[in-house]
C-alpha positions as CSV (number, residue, x, y, z in Angstrom):
1,M,44.4,5.4,8.6
2,I,43.2,6.0,12.2
3,I,42.1,9.5,11.3
4,N,40.1,8.3,8.4
5,L,38.3,5.7,10.6
6,A,37.5,8.3,13.2
7,L,36.1,10.6,10.5
8,S,34.2,7.8,9.0
9,H,32.8,6.8,12.4
10,R,31.6,10.4,13.0
11,A,30.0,10.6,9.6
12,T,28.2,7.3,10.3
13,I,26.9,8.5,13.6
14,K,25.7,11.8,12.0
15,M,23.9,9.8,9.3
16,Y,22.3,7.5,11.8
17,D,21.1,10.4,13.9
18,A,19.7,12.1,10.7
19,L,17.8,8.8,9.8
20,V,16.4,8.5,13.3
21,E,15.2,12.1,13.3
22,F,13.7,11.6,9.9
23,F,11.9,8.4,10.8
24,T,10.6,9.7,14.1
25,S,9.3,13.0,12.6
26,N,7.9,11.4,9.4
27,V,6.6,8.1,10.5
28,N,3.2,8.6,8.8
29,V,4.9,9.5,5.5
30,V,7.1,6.4,5.7
31,L,4.1,4.1,6.4
32,A,2.1,5.6,3.6
33,F,5.0,4.9,1.2
34,V,5.1,1.3,2.5
35,M,1.4,0.9,1.9
36,L,1.8,2.3,-1.7
37,A,4.6,-0.2,-2.2
38,V,2.3,-3.1,-1.0
39,F,-0.4,-2.2,-3.4
40,G,2.1,-1.7,-6.2
41,L,3.7,-5.1,-5.5
42,V,0.4,-6.9,-5.6
43,V,-0.6,-5.3,-8.9
44,A,2.8,-5.9,-10.4
45,A,2.7,-9.5,-9.3
46,F,-0.6,-10.0,-10.9
47,F,0.5,-8.5,-14.2
48,T,3.8,-10.3,-14.1
49,W,1.9,-13.6,-13.6
50,R,-0.6,-12.8,-16.4
51,R,2.1,-11.7,-18.8
52,T,4.8,-14.4,-18.3
53,G,2.9,-17.2,-16.7
54,S,5.8,-17.5,-14.3
55,K,4.7,-18.2,-10.7
56,E,8.0,-17.8,-8.8
57,K,8.6,-14.0,-9.2
58,P,5.0,-13.0,-8.6
59,A,4.9,-15.3,-5.5
60,L,8.0,-13.6,-4.1
61,M,6.4,-10.2,-4.8
62,V,3.3,-11.2,-2.9
63,V,5.4,-12.5,0.0
64,L,7.2,-9.2,0.2
65,A,3.9,-7.3,0.1
66,I,2.6,-9.5,3.0
67,V,5.8,-8.8,5.1
68,A,5.6,-5.1,4.4
69,L,1.9,-5.1,5.4
70,A,2.7,-7.0,8.6
71,N,5.3,-4.4,9.5
72,V,2.8,-1.6,9.0
73,L,0.2,-3.4,11.1
74,I,2.8,-3.9,13.9
75,W,3.4,-0.2,14.1
76,T,-0.2,0.9,13.8
77,V,-2.4,-1.6,15.6
78,P,-3.1,-0.4,19.2
79,T,-1.9,-2.4,22.2
80,D,-4.0,-3.4,25.2
81,S,-3.4,0.0,26.7
82,G,-4.9,1.7,23.6
83,D,-1.6,3.3,22.4
84,T,0.0,2.4,19.1
85,P,3.7,1.6,19.1
86,I,4.2,4.8,17.1
87,D,2.6,6.8,19.9
88,Q,4.8,5.0,22.5
89,A,7.9,5.7,20.5
90,E,7.0,9.4,20.2
91,N,6.2,9.7,23.9
92,A,9.6,8.0,24.8
93,L,11.4,10.5,22.4
94,Q,9.7,13.5,24.0
95,E,10.6,12.2,27.5
96,A,14.2,11.7,26.4
97,E,14.4,15.2,25.0
98,A,12.8,16.7,28.2
99,N,15.5,15.1,30.3
């Protein structure tokens, strides 16, 4: 049992490291997919509302689109120093790799 937990923990750490590497190297791709999802959710909400007349599901889809858009804006809007949080994260990663 202890051996299985140790192997599982190592696998979890490797998966986490792979996700961190993927996210830091492909941030623009991830943000592009999120924006496509935002547009898709708004369009799907409109058609769901027109087709069924229901308001609850389309409203939830629009709320999800707003939350996703807010997350993209958080990562891409420049701070007072002129750097975006993405740039700051990349700079911190490069400094960590250099040390």
